[in-house]
C-alpha positions as a Markdown table, in Angstrom:
| # | Residue | x | y | z |
|---|---|---|---|---|
| 1 | Met | 2.5 | 28.5 | -10.0 |
| 2 | Leu | 6.2 | 27.7 | -10.0 |
| 3 | Phe | 7.4 | 24.8 | -7.9 |
| 4 | Glu | 11.1 | 25.4 | -7.9 |
| 5 | Ile | 12.4 | 22.2 | -6.3 |
| 6 | Ser | 10.3 | 20.1 | -8.7 |
| 7 | Gly | 11.2 | 22.3 | -11.6 |
| 8 | Ile | 7.6 | 22.6 | -12.9 |
| 9 | Thr | 4.9 | 25.1 | -13.3 |
| 10 | Thr | 1.3 | 24.1 | -12.9 |
| 11 | Asn | -2.1 | 25.3 | -11.6 |
| 12 | Pro | -2.2 | 24.7 | -7.8 |
| 13 | Leu | -5.6 | 23.1 | -8.2 |
| 14 | Thr | -4.1 | 20.3 | -10.4 |
| 15 | Pro | -2.1 | 18.6 | -7.7 |
| 16 | Val | -5.2 | 18.9 | -5.3 |
| 17 | Val | -7.4 | 17.2 | -7.9 |
| 18 | Trp | -4.9 | 14.5 | -8.6 |
| 19 | Gly | -4.4 | 13.9 | -4.9 |
| 20 | Ile | -8.2 | 13.5 | -4.6 |
| 21 | Leu | -8.1 | 10.9 | -7.4 |
| 22 | Val | -5.2 | 9.0 | -5.6 |
| 23 | Gly | -7.0 | 9.0 | -2.3 |
| 24 | Leu | -10.3 | 8.1 | -3.9 |
| 25 | Val | -8.9 | 5.0 | -5.7 |
| 26 | Phe | -6.8 | 3.9 | -2.8 |
| 27 | Ser | -9.8 | 4.1 | -0.4 |
| 28 | Leu | -12.2 | 2.4 | -2.8 |
| 29 | Val | -9.9 | -0.4 | -4.0 |
| 30 | Gly | -7.2 | -0.6 | -1.4 |
| 31 | Ala | -4.4 | -0.6 | -4.0 |
| 32 | Ala | -2.4 | 1.4 | -6.6 |
| 33 | Gly | -2.1 | 4.6 | -4.4 |
| 34 | Gly | 1.7 | 4.7 | -5.0 |
| 35 | Ile | 1.3 | 3.8 | -8.6 |
| 36 | Leu | -1.1 | 6.7 | -9.4 |
| 37 | Ser | 1.0 | 9.1 | -7.3 |
| 38 | Ser | 4.1 | 8.3 | -9.4 |
| 39 | Val | 2.2 | 8.5 | -12.7 |
| 40 | Gly | 0.9 | 11.9 | -11.7 |
| 41 | Leu | 4.3 | 13.2 | -10.7 |
| 42 | Ile | 5.9 | 12.0 | -13.9 |
| 43 | Ser | 3.3 | 12.2 | -16.6 |
| 44 | Val | 0.8 | 14.8 | -15.3 |
| 45 | Phe | 3.2 | 17.3 | -13.7 |
| 46 | Gly | 6.3 | 16.5 | -15.7 |
| 47 | Ile | 8.9 | 16.0 | -12.9 |
| 48 | Lys | 12.1 | 14.8 | -14.4 |
| 49 | Asp | 14.0 | 13.9 | -11.2 |
| 50 | Val | 13.0 | 10.3 | -10.6 |
| 51 | Asn | 14.7 | 10.3 | -7.2 |
| 52 | Leu | 12.3 | 13.1 | -6.2 |
| 53 | Val | 9.3 | 11.2 | -7.5 |
| 54 | Lys | 9.9 | 8.1 | -5.4 |
| 55 | Pro | 9.8 | 9.6 | -1.8 |
| 56 | Met | 7.1 | 12.1 | -2.9 |
| 57 | Ala | 4.9 | 9.2 | -4.1 |
| 58 | Gln | 5.6 | 7.1 | -0.9 |
| 59 | Ala | 4.7 | 10.2 | 1.2 |
| 60 | Leu | 1.2 | 10.1 | -0.3 |
| 61 | Thr | 0.8 | 6.4 | 0.5 |
| 62 | Leu | 1.2 | 7.3 | 4.2 |
| 63 | Val | -2.1 | 9.1 | 4.4 |
| 64 | Ser | -4.2 | 5.9 | 4.5 |
| 65 | Pro | -2.1 | 4.1 | 7.2 |
| 66 | Leu | -2.0 | 7.2 | 9.4 |
| 67 | Val | -5.8 | 7.4 | 9.3 |
| 68 | Ser | -6.7 | 3.7 | 9.3 |
| 69 | Val | -4.3 | 2.2 | 11.8 |
| 70 | Pro | -5.7 | 3.9 | 14.9 |
| 71 | Ala | -9.2 | 2.9 | 13.8 |
| 72 | Tyr | -8.2 | -0.8 | 13.3 |
| 73 | Trp | -6.3 | -0.7 | 16.6 |
| 74 | Lys | -9.5 | 0.4 | 18.5 |
| 75 | Gln | -11.3 | -2.6 | 16.9 |
| 76 | Cys | -8.5 | -5.0 | 17.9 |
| 77 | Arg | -7.9 | -5.8 | 14.2 |
| 78 | Val | -4.1 | -5.4 | 14.1 |
| 79 | Val | -1.6 | -8.2 | 14.7 |
| 80 | Phe | 1.0 | -5.9 | 16.1 |
| 81 | Ala | 3.7 | -8.5 | 16.3 |
| 82 | Leu | 3.4 | -9.4 | 12.6 |
| 83 | Ala | 3.3 | -5.7 | 11.6 |
| 84 | Phe | 6.4 | -5.0 | 13.6 |
| 85 | Ile | 8.3 | -8.1 | 12.3 |
| 86 | Leu | 7.4 | -7.1 | 8.8 |
| 87 | Gly | 8.4 | -3.6 | 9.6 |
| 88 | Ala | 11.7 | -4.7 | 11.2 |
| 89 | Gly | 12.6 | -6.5 | 8.0 |
| 90 | Gly | 11.3 | -3.5 | 6.1 |
| 91 | Ile | 13.7 | -1.2 | 7.8 |
| 92 | Ile | 16.6 | -3.1 | 6.3 |
| 93 | Gly | 14.9 | -3.6 | 3.0 |
| 94 | Ala | 13.8 | 0.1 | 2.7 |
| 95 | Thr | 17.3 | 1.3 | 3.4 |
| 96 | Val | 18.8 | -1.1 | 0.9 |
| 97 | Gly | 16.2 | -0.6 | -1.8 |
| 98 | Ser | 16.2 | 3.2 | -1.6 |
| 99 | Ser | 20.0 | 3.4 | -1.6 |
| 100 | Leu | 20.3 | 1.1 | -4.6 |
| 101 | Ser | 17.5 | 2.9 | -6.5 |
| 102 | Phe | 19.0 | 6.3 | -5.7 |
| 103 | Ser | 22.3 | 5.3 | -7.3 |
| 104 | Tyr | 21.3 | 2.9 | -10.1 |
| 105 | Leu | 17.7 | 3.7 | -11.0 |
| 106 | Asn | 18.1 | 7.5 | -11.2 |
| 107 | Glu | 17.1 | 8.2 | -14.8 |
| 108 | Leu | 13.6 | 8.2 | -16.2 |
| 109 | Thr | 14.8 | 6.2 | -19.2 |
| 110 | Leu | 15.8 | 3.4 | -16.8 |
| 111 | Phe | 13.0 | 3.9 | -14.3 |
| 112 | Thr | 9.9 | 4.1 | -16.5 |
| 113 | Pro | 10.2 | 0.7 | -18.3 |
| 114 | Leu | 10.8 | -1.2 | -15.1 |
| 115 | Phe | 8.0 | 0.8 | -13.4 |
| 116 | Gly | 5.8 | -0.3 | -16.3 |
| 117 | Val | 6.6 | -3.9 | -15.7 |
| 118 | Leu | 5.8 | -3.5 | -12.1 |
| 119 | Val | 2.4 | -1.9 | -12.9 |
| 120 | Leu | 1.5 | -4.8 | -15.3 |
| 121 | Phe | 2.5 | -7.3 | -12.5 |
| 122 | Ile | 0.2 | -5.5 | -10.1 |
| 123 | Ala | -2.7 | -5.6 | -12.6 |
| 124 | Leu | -2.2 | -9.3 | -13.1 |
| 125 | Gln | -2.0 | -9.8 | -9.3 |
| 126 | Ile | -5.4 | -8.0 | -8.9 |
| 127 | Ile | -7.0 | -10.1 | -11.6 |
| 128 | Trp | -5.6 | -13.3 | -10.0 |
| 129 | Lys | -6.9 | -12.2 | -6.6 |
| 130 | Leu | -10.4 | -11.6 | -8.1 |
| 131 | Leu | -10.5 | -15.1 | -9.6 |
| 132 | Tyr | -9.0 | -16.7 | -6.5 |
| 133 | Ser | -11.6 | -15.1 | -4.2 |
| 134 | Arg | -14.4 | -16.4 | -6.3 |
| 135 | Arg | -13.1 | -20.0 | -6.1 |
| 136 | Ala | -12.1 | -19.9 | -2.4 |
| 137 | Ala | -13.8 | -22.5 | -0.3 |
| 138 | Lys | -15.1 | -22.1 | 3.2 |
| 139 | Asn | -12.1 | -22.4 | 5.6 |
| 140 | Thr | -10.7 | -21.3 | 8.9 |
| 141 | Thr | -10.1 | -17.7 | 7.6 |
| 142 | Glu | -13.7 | -17.2 | 6.4 |
| 143 | Arg | -15.2 | -18.7 | 9.6 |
| 144 | Ala | -13.1 | -16.3 | 11.7 |
| 145 | Ala | -14.2 | -13.3 | 9.7 |
| 146 | Ala | -17.9 | -14.4 | 9.8 |
| 147 | His | -17.7 | -15.0 | 13.6 |
| 148 | Phe | -16.2 | -11.5 | 14.1 |
| 149 | Ile | -18.9 | -9.9 | 12.0 |
| 150 | Asp | -21.6 | -11.7 | 13.9 |
| 151 | Thr | -20.1 | -10.5 | 17.2 |
| 152 | Ile | -20.4 | -6.9 | 16.0 |
| 153 | Ala | -23.9 | -7.4 | 14.6 |
| 154 | Gln | -25.0 | -8.6 | 18.0 |
| 155 | Gly | -23.8 | -5.4 | 19.6 |
| 156 | His | -20.8 | -6.8 | 21.4 |
| 157 | Pro | -17.5 | -4.7 | 21.4 |
| 158 | Pro | -15.1 | -5.7 | 18.5 |
| 159 | Cys | -12.4 | -6.6 | 20.9 |
| 160 | Asp | -14.5 | -9.4 | 22.4 |
| 161 | Asp | -13.6 | -11.3 | 19.3 |
| 162 | Gly | -10.6 | -9.4 | 18.2 |
| 163 | Val | -6.9 | -10.3 | 18.1 |
| 164 | Lys | -5.7 | -12.0 | 21.3 |
| 165 | Val | -2.1 | -13.3 | 21.7 |
| 166 | Arg | -2.0 | -17.0 | 22.9 |
| 167 | Leu | 1.7 | -18.0 | 22.4 |
| 168 | Tyr | 4.9 | -16.4 | 21.3 |
| 169 | Ser | 8.5 | -17.6 | 21.0 |
| 170 | Leu | 11.4 | -17.3 | 18.7 |
| 171 | Thr | 10.0 | -20.0 | 16.3 |
| 172 | Lys | 6.2 | -19.6 | 16.8 |
| 173 | Tyr | 3.7 | -16.8 | 17.3 |
| 174 | Gln | 0.1 | -17.8 | 17.8 |
| 175 | Phe | -3.0 | -15.7 | 18.2 |
| 176 | Glu | -6.8 | -16.0 | 18.2 |
| 177 | Phe | -9.3 | -14.0 | 16.1 |
| 178 | Gly | -12.9 | -14.7 | 15.5 |
| 179 | Gly | -12.8 | -17.9 | 17.6 |
| 180 | Glu | -10.1 | -19.4 | 15.4 |
| 181 | Arg | -6.3 | -19.8 | 16.0 |
| 182 | Phe | -3.6 | -18.7 | 13.6 |
| 183 | Gln | 0.2 | -19.0 | 13.8 |
| 184 | Phe | 3.3 | -18.3 | 12.0 |
| 185 | Asn | 7.1 | -18.5 | 12.3 |
| 186 | Pro | 8.5 | -15.0 | 13.1 |
| 187 | Phe | 11.5 | -15.4 | 10.8 |
| 188 | Tyr | 9.3 | -15.9 | 7.7 |
| 189 | Pro | 7.6 | -12.5 | 7.7 |
| 190 | Phe | 10.9 | -10.8 | 8.6 |
| 191 | Phe | 12.7 | -11.8 | 5.4 |
| 192 | Val | 9.5 | -11.4 | 3.4 |
| 193 | Gly | 9.1 | -7.9 | 4.7 |
| 194 | Met | 12.7 | -7.2 | 3.8 |
| 195 | Gly | 12.1 | -8.2 | 0.2 |
| 196 | Ile | 8.9 | -6.3 | -0.2 |
| 197 | Ala | 10.5 | -3.2 | 1.2 |
| 198 | Ile | 13.4 | -3.4 | -1.2 |
| 199 | Ile | 10.9 | -3.5 | -4.2 |
| 200 | Ser | 8.5 | -0.8 | -2.8 |
| 201 | Ser | 11.3 | 1.6 | -1.8 |
| 202 | Ala | 13.1 | 1.2 | -5.1 |
| 203 | Phe | 9.9 | 2.2 | -7.1 |
| 204 | Gly | 8.3 | 4.6 | -4.6 |
| 205 | Val | 5.2 | 2.5 | -3.9 |
| 206 | Gly | 3.6 | 1.3 | -0.6 |
| 207 | Gly | 4.0 | -2.4 | -1.1 |
| 208 | Gly | 0.4 | -3.4 | -0.1 |
| 209 | Phe | 0.1 | -5.3 | -3.4 |
| 210 | Leu | 2.6 | -7.8 | -2.1 |
| 211 | Leu | 1.9 | -7.7 | 1.6 |
| 212 | Val | -1.8 | -8.4 | 1.2 |
| 213 | Pro | -1.4 | -11.6 | -0.9 |
| 214 | Phe | 1.4 | -12.8 | 1.4 |
| 215 | Met | -0.8 | -12.6 | 4.5 |
| 216 | Ser | -4.0 | -13.8 | 2.9 |
| 217 | Ile | -2.6 | -16.6 | 0.7 |
| 218 | Leu | 0.6 | -17.8 | 2.4 |
| 219 | Leu | -0.1 | -17.0 | 6.1 |
| 220 | Arg | -3.9 | -17.7 | 5.5 |
| 221 | Leu | -5.1 | -14.8 | 7.7 |
| 222 | Pro | -8.5 | -13.2 | 7.5 |
| 223 | Met | -8.9 | -9.9 | 5.4 |
| 224 | Ala | -10.5 | -8.3 | 8.5 |
| 225 | Ile | -7.1 | -8.2 | 10.2 |
| 226 | Ile | -4.8 | -7.9 | 7.1 |
| 227 | Ala | -5.8 | -4.3 | 6.2 |
| 228 | Gly | -4.7 | -2.8 | 9.6 |
| 229 | Thr | -1.6 | -5.0 | 9.9 |
| 230 | Ser | -0.3 | -4.3 | 6.4 |
| 231 | Ala | -1.0 | -0.6 | 6.8 |
| 232 | Leu | 1.2 | -0.5 | 9.9 |
| 233 | Ala | 4.0 | -2.4 | 8.2 |
| 234 | Ile | 3.8 | 0.0 | 5.3 |
| 235 | Leu | 3.9 | 3.0 | 7.6 |
| 236 | Ile | 7.1 | 1.7 | 9.1 |
| 237 | His | 9.1 | 0.9 | 6.0 |
| 238 | Ser | 7.8 | 3.8 | 3.9 |
| 239 | Thr | 8.9 | 6.3 | 6.6 |
| 240 | Ile | 12.4 | 4.7 | 6.6 |
| 241 | Ser | 12.5 | 4.8 | 2.8 |
| 242 | Ile | 11.5 | 8.5 | 2.6 |
| 243 | Ala | 14.0 | 9.4 | 5.4 |
| 244 | Asn | 16.8 | 7.6 | 3.6 |
| 245 | Tyr | 16.1 | 9.3 | 0.3 |
| 246 | Met | 16.4 | 12.6 | 2.2 |
| 247 | Arg | 19.6 | 11.5 | 3.9 |
| 248 | Leu | 21.0 | 10.7 | 0.4 |
| 249 | Gly | 20.3 | 14.3 | -0.6 |
| 250 | Val | 16.8 | 14.4 | -2.0 |
| 251 | Ser | 15.0 | 17.6 | -1.1 |
| 252 | Leu | 11.2 | 17.2 | -1.1 |
| 253 | Asp | 9.0 | 19.8 | -2.7 |
| 254 | Tyr | 6.9 | 20.5 | 0.4 |
| 255 | Met | 4.6 | 23.0 | -1.3 |
| 256 | Leu | 3.6 | 20.5 | -4.0 |
| 257 | Leu | 3.5 | 17.7 | -1.5 |
| 258 | Met | 1.1 | 19.6 | 0.8 |
| 259 | Leu | -1.3 | 20.3 | -2.1 |
| 260 | Leu | -1.2 | 16.6 | -3.1 |
| 261 | Leu | -1.6 | 15.4 | 0.5 |
| 262 | Gly | -4.6 | 17.8 | 1.0 |
| 263 | Gly | -6.3 | 16.2 | -2.0 |
| 264 | Thr | -5.4 | 12.7 | -0.9 |
| 265 | Ile | -7.0 | 13.2 | 2.5 |
| 266 | Val | -10.2 | 14.5 | 0.9 |
| 267 | Gly | -10.2 | 11.6 | -1.5 |
| 268 | Ser | -9.6 | 9.1 | 1.3 |
| 269 | Tyr | -12.6 | 10.6 | 3.2 |
| 270 | Leu | -14.9 | 10.5 | 0.1 |
| 271 | Gly | -14.0 | 6.9 | -0.9 |
| 272 | Pro | -15.9 | 5.1 | 2.0 |
| 273 | Leu | -18.9 | 7.4 | 1.5 |
| 274 | Ile | -19.4 | 6.5 | -2.1 |
| 275 | Ser | -18.1 | 2.9 | -2.1 |
| 276 | Arg | -21.6 | 1.6 | -1.1 |
| 277 | Tyr | -22.9 | 2.6 | -4.6 |
| 278 | Phe | -20.4 | 0.5 | -6.5 |
| 279 | Lys | -19.5 | -3.2 | -6.5 |
| 280 | Glu | -15.9 | -3.8 | -5.4 |
| 281 | Ala | -15.3 | -6.2 | -8.3 |
| 282 | Trp | -16.3 | -3.6 | -10.9 |
| 283 | Leu | -14.1 | -1.0 | -9.3 |
| 284 | Lys | -11.1 | -3.4 | -9.4 |
| 285 | Met | -11.7 | -4.3 | -13.0 |
| 286 | Val | -11.8 | -0.6 | -14.0 |
| 287 | Leu | -8.5 | -0.1 | -12.1 |
| 288 | Val | -7.0 | -3.2 | -13.8 |
| 289 | Ala | -7.8 | -1.7 | -17.2 |
| 290 | Ile | -6.2 | 1.6 | -16.2 |
| 291 | Leu | -3.1 | -0.1 | -14.8 |
| 292 | Ile | -2.7 | -2.2 | -18.0 |
| 293 | Leu | -2.8 | 1.0 | -20.1 |
| 294 | Ile | -0.3 | 2.7 | -17.8 |
| 295 | Gly | 2.0 | -0.4 | -17.8 |
| 296 | Leu | 1.9 | -0.7 | -21.6 |
| 297 | Arg | 2.6 | 3.0 | -22.0 |
| 298 | Tyr | 5.5 | 3.1 | -19.6 |
| 299 | Thr | 7.1 | -0.1 | -21.1 |
| 300 | Gly | 6.9 | 1.5 | -24.5 |
| 301 | Ile | 4.6 | -1.2 | -25.9 |
| 302 | Leu | 1.7 | 1.2 | -26.4 |
| 303 | Val | 2.3 | 4.7 | -27.6 |
| 304 | Ile | -0.4 | 7.2 | -26.6 |
């Protein structure tokens, strides 16, 4: 089948299968969706226009937020103020990042080595997170998560122990979750969100690999509320990034995108069903190995 906009010919089942892989990995591990999307578009399908790859890959990362955010919202597990502050900074960052990338990172010979470095960084970040989680001591974050789980186990509605705003001003936002209080300065996530969006929009990835450690390590928030909050922030800045690429003249290959999205939706549905049969740490280590190979290949260190 000929995909004229992408300039490739491939079996229509191939993008569906790759989409399933992307959705499966992202739903099982919660990372690398944008990375695998870009790898598929460049190395599997052979797309040469790197400015087409970026928004197409980001479009695939929107599947998980669109599905997950409403579910987290119903469980009162989204810190909307934090997501919108990150998203507000992300609007600026996504516009700047996509504009600069469109003009200056528009050749595969320039894009792939830098993309490879980014992939290696993400692999190291996942390794560090695995080691950090094993050494982490009991703290406010873990107590809040345990309290929330106990509330649900006892048959109470999740919102009984979910996110509740307690104080907000220009310099302080405070909320309660799981019987514990958390707070942050709104200006902090605004500028962090801007920086993360610049990087993610420039490379066509979601940005969760930076948002999650920022919220868990620097803001010290429970993972129970990080997933939904980061997904909403990603939804905001990725949408702006895609729109700006299109404004700059990129025409998306909607036929190819629909096939990939269809597979991604299937993979995202299958992931939670089979995740019970695998240990999360094992899955992440397999992903790390794959990312290291991809990073080494794209940087030119490893020739395959």
